[in-house]
N, C-alpha and C positions, 0 to 999 in steps of 0.2 A: 805484228799489226794485223787486226782483222778488218778486211775490206767488206762492206755491206753493198749488195746490188743496188742499182739506182732506183729500183722500183720497191724497195722494202718498205714495209709499214711503218710509218712514223708512230702510229698508235702502238704498235708492237715493241717498238724500241723504247718509248716511254714506259710501257708496262714493265719491260725487261729491266730498265735501270731502278724502278721501284723494288721489283723482286730482287735484284742484285744487292741493293742497299740493305735489305733485311734478311736475304737469304731464307725467305719464308714466304710461301704463297699466300697463306691466311692473313699474315699482317699486310702484305701488299694489297691484297683484296680490300681490306679495311681503309687503306689510304686511298685506294682508287674508287671506292664505293662500288664495286663490282663483286662477284662471287669468286671464290678460290678456283672453282672450276674454269671460269672465264679467263683468269690469270693464266692457269695451266695451259689452256687451249691457245691463248695467244703466244706464249712462249714456245709451245711446240711448233706453232705455225712459223715463228721467227727462226727457229732452229732448222726447219725445212727449207726455208728461204735461203739461209745463209750455208746450209750444208755442214754445219758444225753443231756439236752438242755445248750448250752454253752452261748447263748445270750437272753436276754429278749427283745422282740420286741413289743414296744408299739406305734402304729402309725408310726410316723417318728423317733421316739427316739429308739437307739440302745445301750443297756448296757450290760455289762458283767453280768451273772447269777453267783451266789455263786459258783457253780461247774466250770464255765468258769474262774472266777478270780483265783480260787485255781490252775487250770490246767496251766494258763498263768504264774502264779509265779514259778511253778515247771519246765515247759517245755521251757520257753523263754531263760533261760541262757544256756541250753543244745543245743537248735537250734543255738544260737549265737556261741557256741563253735565249732559246726559242721562247721559253715560257715568259722570260723577263721582257722580251721585246713585245710580246702580246700584252703583258701587264700594262706597259707603258702606254700603249694605244688604248687600252681599255679606260685609262685615267687621263686622257689627253696629253700624255707625255710629260705631266708634272711631277710624277712619283718615281723614285728609284728603289731597287731592292738590293739589300746587301746580306749576303750569306756569311754566317760566322759559325765556326765549329769551336766548341769549349768543352773541356772535360767535365764530365757530370756533376761533380761536387762543387767545383769552381762555378758552373753555371747556376745551379739551384740555390746556393748559399751565399754567393758573392757578386755575380754578375748580373743575373736577371731582377734580384731585388733593386738594383740601382738603375736599371735600364729605363724607367720612367724618366729619369733625368735628361737622358739624351733624347727620348721621344718628345719631351717638352721643347727642347732646343731645335729639333729638326723634324717637325711633324710631317714633312714631304718625304722622309725616308722610311720605308718598311724594312724591319730586321727579321731575318730568319735565323733562329738559334737551332744549331743541331749539336747533340751530344753524341759522342762516341767512345770508343775503347779509351780507358784511362791510362794504359801503359805504353801505348804505341806512340814512338817518336816520328809522327808522320803528319804532314799537312794534308787534309783530304782534297782530292782532285776537284771536288765540285764546291769548295769553299773559297770565298774572296779573302777572309781572314780567319786566323785561328789562334787559340790560346791553348797552348799545351806545355807539357814538361819536357825539356831537353837537357842533356848533360853539357852540351855547348851549342853556339848558334847554329841553327840547321844551314846546310849547304843549299845553294841555289835559291835561297829565299830572302826577302827583305825581313830583317828580324829585329825586334826591339825587346830588350831585357826589362821584364816587369818587376820580379823579385824572386829571390831563392825559396825553395820550399823549405819552411821551418814547422816543425812538429812539436806538440806538447803533450806530455802524459795527461790523461784525462779519464774520468770515470763518474759514475753517479755519485750524488752527495753521500748516500749510504756506504758505497764503496770506499769513499774517502775516510768516512768515520772509522772503519774497520782496518785501515792501512797503519802499520806499525813498522817503524824504522829505527834501527839501533846501530850506532857507529857506521852509519852509510850503508847499511845492509837492510834490505827489506825482509822482515821476519815474519810478516803475517802472510796469509793466503794471497797470491797475486795472480790470478788466471789472467793470460795476456790475449788480447784480440789482435790478429796479425793480418795486415793487407797483403794478399798474394803476391803483388808486384813489389813488395818491399820486405821479404822475408827475414832480412838481417837488420831491420831497423831498431828493434828493441836492443839487440846486442850493442849497436852503434850508439844509441842513447845512453846505455849503461857505461860504456867506455868514456864517452864525451862528458857525462855529468858526475862520474866517480861514484855513482850509487849501484851497489851490487844487487842483481836480481836473485830471487830464490834459485837454489840449485835445481829444482824440478818444479815447473808450474805447468797447469794445463794450458793449452793454447787452442784458440778457435780461429780458423782461417777463412777469410771472406774475400770476395774478388771485386767489391766496390766500396768506395770510401764512404758513401751514404750508409751502406749496410753496416760498415765498422762503427760509425758514430752512433746509430741506432742500437747497435748491440751494447755499446757502452752506457747509453742512456738507460737501458733496460737492466743494468747490473750484472751483465754477463762477465765482464772483466774490465782490464785497463786498456785503453786504446791510444795510439799516437794520432792526434788530431791536427790537421794543418791549420795555422794561424798565419794571417788574420782571417783566412777564409771561414774558420768555424766560429767566429766571434758571436754570430747570432745564437749559437746554441750555449755559449757560456753566459750571455747576457740574460737568457731566459732560465738559466739555473738548472736545466735538466742534466747537464754535465758540468763538472768543475775540474779545475786543474789540480792535479795530485802533487805536482812538484814545481818549483819556480825555474827549473833548468830545462831549456828546449834543445832540440836537435836540429842544426842546419844541415839539410841533405846535400848531396852532390848533384842535385838537378834544380833547374830554375824554371819558371814560367816565362815563356816568350810569347809575344804577339808576332805573328808571321803572315806573310802574304807573298804571292808570287811577284817577281819584278815587274813592275808597270801597272800593278793593280791598283795603286793609289792615285793613278791618273784619273780614275772615276771619282767624282766629287762625292758620292755617298760613301764609298771605301775610305777615302781620305778624311772625311769627317768623323766616321765612327773610330778610325785608327788613332786620330788625334785626341778624341775624347778618351779613349781607354788609356793612352799613355799619359795624359793629364790626371786621370782620377784613379789609376791602379798601379802605376809605376812608383817604385821607391824613388823618393826624391833625394 
């Protein structure tokens, strides 16, 4: 645990939280509407006040130190709470703010497009949507709710199963025209796009579907699902696209299903929150709406 002196700058702590979130002073400066040098100056001042180094600076890389990470985990929720209290007074106490962390592809293709429905039902609630690492099985410390992939219900959290991850082979319309299969063996050129978090997914799909992949195929590895789908859209290769999350792409026709056999992965989407979080009216309202509209019935 990192203890801050009682006279430590609140402004410095807020700047630190933003810099810690991005691990980048330039991005933090853009978020705070100040210069990168001002961010650096405030962080150095905070480090001097605390007597601890909060960031490891190696050439161009900037990462949180062990002390910095511990401080961020403790102080970030408190800074957010201060902001929420101030926001309530600015709006005469009539509005509430709910922070939800959603994995990027789920957020952009499935959650955000339907968020207007919730906003229409609850105009008094402001939603802050944050996206973070796709592979991490972790509920962010500064989030009221999160939608993330877990192999099993996360411990120490209130969790609701939404649906299992199901992926479908997909490619551009031109790619599908060139596809040739004989006796359940793909005999045409079949370059594959691989998400780095699931390097064995194509082999698992092959085993589950009974369709044999070519013995040697070019592969392209990407670290985000959005990049994977865009690569498939541009004809780079075949991709395993989450459904129903990717339905908008299929409806517009920029990618099409290559086979009618999907793979159900060993992970599922869960809606999670810390115990007691749903005591807040805004959190309870958003949680209930998500379960009603996104969970498998």
